[in-house]
N, C-alpha and C positions, 0 to 999 in steps of 0.2 A: 555520473547522472544522482539525483539526488531523491533522497527518500522522505516521503512524513509520516511521522506514526502519530497517530491519536487516541489515543488511553487517557482515562484519568488516572490510571495504576503507574504512576509515575516510576518505580523501580522498574517495571517494565518494558516499559518506554524507554529509559535511560541503557539497561542490560541491550537490549536491540539496539539500539544507538552505537554503545560502544563495541558491537560485535561489525556492525557494518561498517564505523569508521576504521575496523583496524584492517579490513578487506578492501579500505580505499573508497569506499561509498562516502558520499555527505548523506547525514541524517539529521532531519529536523523532528523536534517534536511540539505537540501540542495538546493541553490537556482537554478541551472542549471542541465544538465545530467553529465557535466564534473564532478563537484562536488560530485556529486549522485556516479558516479563508485569511482572517489575515493575513498568515503565512504565505498562500497562495498567490495574494495580492503583489507580494512582494519579492517573491522569490519564484523561481522556475521548479517545479514538481515534476517527477519523472515518473514515481511509484507513491504506493500508499498503501500504509496498513490502518484500517480506522474501526473501533473498536464500537459495535453497533446498539452498545449499551453508554455511548461517551454522553457526556452531559451537553447541554443546550439546545441545539434546534436536535429536531430527530436525524439523526444520519442518514437513514435509507433513504428519504426524502430527499438530504441533502445530495445526497449522492446521485439520487435522480436527476435532481436539476442542474448540476454539473455534467451529468455525460450528455447533455445537452449543448453544451459548450465545449467541451472537453471529452469526447468519446476513448479516445485513446488512454485519458487517465486512468476513467473510471476500468478497463481493459487491463490496466498493472494496478488493481487496487485488489486489496484483501481483505474482506470482513472479519473480522474477528468477532465470535459471539460466548458469550459466557453462557447460555441457554441454547436450549433447541430451538430452532427455529421453526416457526409459523410454514406451514406449506405456502399459504401466498407472499411470505416473505422472500421465502427462499428461490420462488418463480422471480420474484422482483430482483433480487441479487445477481440471480442466472442473466436475466433477462441485462443486467449493464454489465454482462461479459465481466466479471469480477468473482474472486475463487472465495470461499468460505473455512475459516478454520477454526473449530470449536475449541474452546476452555473445557477444562487446561490444558495447557500442548507443550512439551519442552520448547525450549525457546529457539531451539536448533529449526525445530518445523518451521516455525515462524518465519527464521532466517533464509531458510532453504528455500520457501515460499517467493518470499520477497526477492529473491535471486533469478528463482524461474521466472518471474513478471519481468525484471528486467530483460532476461535474456530473451524473450517472446517480443518485450516491446522493440530490442534493437533490432528483432529479425523482422517485424512486420516496416521496420525504417526501410529496410533496403540494404544491400550492399553498400550504398555510398557512404551511408555513415557509422557502417560496423567498427570504422578504426577508432569514434569516440565510447565503444563499450568498454569498459574498465578491465584488463587483463584477467583478472578472477573470473569474470563472466565469459571470457572466448576460451581460457584455460578449462575453464568444466564442461565444455561442452565436447572438449574431444571423447 
């Protein structure tokens, strides 16, 4: 499965990429929404972590548009917030089926949240596709 991390904090994105790849996941990074859009047009993405304050287009509006085309992907999304979300923003994020992680956080929390989203996505896709789930996810379900 392939994870896309959209964050202009390069060190955070690369740290997460290293952790996920060490566990057998494929992880790509994008510095802004435009780069994320380009990546998604060229690579199949299974889960995302998106900084709510990423540069470029409004990330929340982008996720809402993406939800129309790929609701499965927004349900496999973690919204990273460097500030307290306004109540209206929180309602919009929850309507997408996404999770929220507030900065600052230990990198392990984001890593675990992404693995949880991938596990949930695999269970929604049914037993016939379960063999496509990386071993680390199957082992962590025990």
